[in-house]
N, C-alpha and C positions, 0 to 999 in steps of 0.2 A: 504493500499499499504506500502510495506517495505521501510524504509528510504534508503536502499542501492539501490533501483530501481528508475531510472529516468523516466522510461515509463513502463506502463502496458497496454496491449490491451487484452480485455476480450470478447470473443465471438462475435467479429466484423462481420458484415455482410454488404455487398455492393451489390446492385442489379441494373442492368441497364435494362430500359424497351425495349421491342421488339415491334415496330410498323409496321403497313403495311397499304397501301392505300394512296391516296392523302391527306386524313385527319389525316394521322399519328395516326390511332386508335391503343391503346395499346392491344396486344394480348397475351401478356405473359412477362416474365422477365428472365434475365440472372443473375445467382449468381456468380459474379465475385470473391467475398470474401465470404466465406461461414462458418462462425464460427470460425474464427482464433483468437487464444489466445497465447500471449507470453509476456515476460517481459524483459527489458534491465537494467542491472546494471550500475551504474555510473562508467565511465571511461572504459568500455568495448566495444568491437566490435561484434555486433549480426548480423549474416548474414541471408538473405533469399535467397535461391537458388531454381532452378526448371526451366524447359522448359519455352520458351516464352509463354505468355498467361496464365500462371498458377495463376496470381493475385499478383505477387510481387509488382509491381509499384502501382497498385491500393491500395494495403494495405499501402504503403508509403504515398500515397496521402490522405488517410483517416486519418493517424495520424496528418498530417499538417492541417486537415480540409479544404483541397483543393477539397476533393470528400466527398459528404454527405454519412452518413452511415444509413443503415435501422434499424440496431439493434446492441447491445452490448455496450461496455464501453471503453472509452480511458482516461487513467489518466497520465498526464504529470506533473513531478516535485511536485507530491502531490496533484494536482488539477484536478478534473473531468472536461474535456473540451469537453465531448461528445456532449453537446447541446449548446455550446457557439456560439454566434452570431458573424458574421464577424468583427464587431467593437470591440468585447470583446477579439476576437483572435488577434488583431493587436498587443497588448502588449506581448502576449504569443509567437508570432512568432519571436520576438527578440531573443528568447532563443532556437529556433529551426529553422535551415537553411537546404537548399538542394543544392546538387551539381549534375547536370543533365548529362545524357549519352552524349549528343552532345555538345561540348564545343563551337562550332562555332554557332550553332542553338540557344543557350541561351544567346548569347551576341549581343547587338544592334550594327549592323554594322555602324551606323551613329554616335555613341558615341566614344569619345576617352576612352582608357583603365582606366585612373585616374578617369573619371567621372563614369564609369561603377562600379568600385570598391567602389567609394564614394557614389553612389546612395542610398544604404540602410541607411546610416548615414543622408542623406538628408530627406528621407522619414519618418524616425522615430525621426526627430528633434535632431539628436545627433551630427550634423556636427560641432557645435562650431563656432569660428570665422575663417576667411580664413586661418590664419597660422595653427591653430590647425587641420583644415580639410585637408590640404595638407600634414602636418606632419603624419597624421594618415594613409593616403593613401601611403606615402612613406614607412612607417613602415610595412604596410601590404604587400606591394610588396617585401620588403626585407625579410619578414617572409617566403614567398613562393618561394624565389630564383629568383626574378626578379629585374632588375635594376630600379633605381628610374626614370631615364630619359626616360624609356619606357612608362611612364604614358601619354605621348603626342602622343602616336601612336594609330592606329585603329586596330581592331580585325584581319583583314585580313593580317596584316604585321607580324603575329606571326605564329609559328608552332602549330600542334595540342596539344602537350605537354604543350606548354606555354600557350595556351588559357585555358586548364583545370587549370593551375595554377592561372589564372586570376579568374576563377570561384571559385576557392577555397579561394582566397583572399577576393572576394565579400562575401562569406559565413562566413568568419571570422570577417567581419567588425563590427558586433553587439556583438561580444564576446558570441557566443551561447553556450549553454550546450549540445545540441544534433545536429549533422549533419546527414542528410539522403543522402547517397551516392547512386544514382540510376544508376547502371552500369557505374561508372565514368571512366573506362579505356577501356571499350570494343571497343570505336571507335579509339583507339590509337595503334600504332605500338607496338609490343611486348617489345622492348627495352626501349620505353617510359613508358610502363605500369609500369614497375618495378620502374622507377624514381618516378612516381606519387603515387604508392602504398606506397614506402618508405617514401615520404613526408608526406602522411596522417598519417603513423605510428609515424613519428618524432613528428609531430604537436600534436597528441594525448597524447604523453608522455610529451611534453612541457607545453601544455595548459590544459591537464586534460579532453580532449574531449571525448564525447561518440559518437559512429557511429552506425547507422541501415545501413548496407552494403548490397546492392542488386546486384547480379551477376549471370551469368550462367557459368562463368569460374572457375572451381573448384580449379585450381591450385592457382589462385588469392585468392579465398576464404580461402584456407588452410593457406596461407601465413599471412593474416592480421586478422583473426577471432579469437575470444574467444570461442563463441558458434555459433552453426549453426542450422537453421531450413529448412527443404526440404518441398516445397509446390508442390501440384499436383491438378489441377482443383479447384483452390480456397480454399484448405484446407492444413493445415500442417500435413504431414503424419509421420514425424519424427524430433525429436529435441534432440540435445546432445552437449557436449563440442566438440571442434574441434578434439582432438586426438581421443576420442572415436568414433565419427562419421566416421572419415577417416580410423581408424584402424579396427573397428569391427561394420560396418554397419549392420542394421538388417532388415529394410523394403526392400522388393524386388525392389522397385522403387529407393531407394537410393543406393542400390547395383548396379543397372543397370547404373546409372549415374556416379558412380565412375568407373566402368569397361569401360566406354567410353572415359576416360582419358588415353592416351597413356603412357606407361613407356619408360623412356629413355634408360634403358637396354634392349637390344633385348632379352637376355636370360630370364629376369624377365617377359617380355611381353609374351614370349611364354609359360611361366609356369602358367600364370593367368587363372584361370577358367572363362570361357565365360558366361556372364550374359546378356540375351537378353531382350529386350523390344519388344514385337510383336504388329503388327498393328499400327494404327494412333491414334493421340489424339482425343478423342471424342469431340463432339460439347457441349459447355456449354449450348446450347439452350435445348438440350435433353440429359443430362448426364446419365450414366449407373445407373441403381439401385444398392443398397447395397454399397459396396466398389466401388468407381469410377474407381479405377485401375484394377479391376478384368478382364476387357476386354483385358488387355495388359500383364497380370501377369502370369508368367510361373508356379507359385505356387498356382494359384487360386483353391479354394475349393467351394463346393456347397453353403455354408453359405455366401461366398463372394458376391454372386449374390443376396442374399436375405436380408442382413442386413449390415448396415454401422457399421464399427468397433468403438468402443469407445477408447478414448486415455487412454493408460495404461503406467506404468513405468516398465521397464525391465532393471534392473541394473542402469547404468548411462544414458539410453536413455528414452525418452518418445515418444511413437509412437502409431499410429492408424493402427492395422493390426490384422487380425484374427489368424495369426500364433503365435501371443504373447498374449493370452487372459489374 
């Protein structure tokens, strides 16, 4: 593992059993994550994008060891954690935290905000004495733009954006090195989304944080990311730095995703070439043979139905597509 990388995911596979009948007999499996590989450098934001159900969140949960993996390797901060037990992961999780999609659903409605933010400190034995504990909570709330006296309120007394700030404060409590942001702004109003994204970027600059950012809103991804990987049916089909991917996408699926983002200028919107995705997303229970995107690809060739493409490098992009052998 390179010293500049805080996370390396190598050929990771996550399968879910398919059962039937009263006895729940297993009759097959679903490859939710199928040979995913990527690395994240220290201090950068690496984004995973793709349609719902493509395996983004499952990949994130496997990194946290909240989802068991069937195969592959996960190296975090120089340590292979692939087969770590839950007790051994306890210390590792101080260094990696998560911000969830639904800020209200991830907050205990019966706990005051101060207790929610301070819970990781108590769980990991880092609360200190009472004065230190309350001072740390006050500092965390100030860091995310909340007033100290808000610590005595309950989650339902806050707006959606404020709740997400509470979640971010909780994630910062243990001074993590990596924060996984799983659709952190998709449940928020557009005006609030910008505030939360800018907060995340400011915290990254001030605290030296690294983000694994999961989203389907490409405008948000373009604003916050350093590098981007595009997933389809459990596989990464293209990976590149942000500017390369948005300016010169190569994989037909990436082109179609970007074409779905409307242009603010009507004249530019009218000039854009149309890039279609035909058909519906196939079932993971019976994925297409060969390249799994060939059933929806307007550029599909006979080989696409017969053989899965290898990942190759074309310029600044790494992609899996027979158009770029």
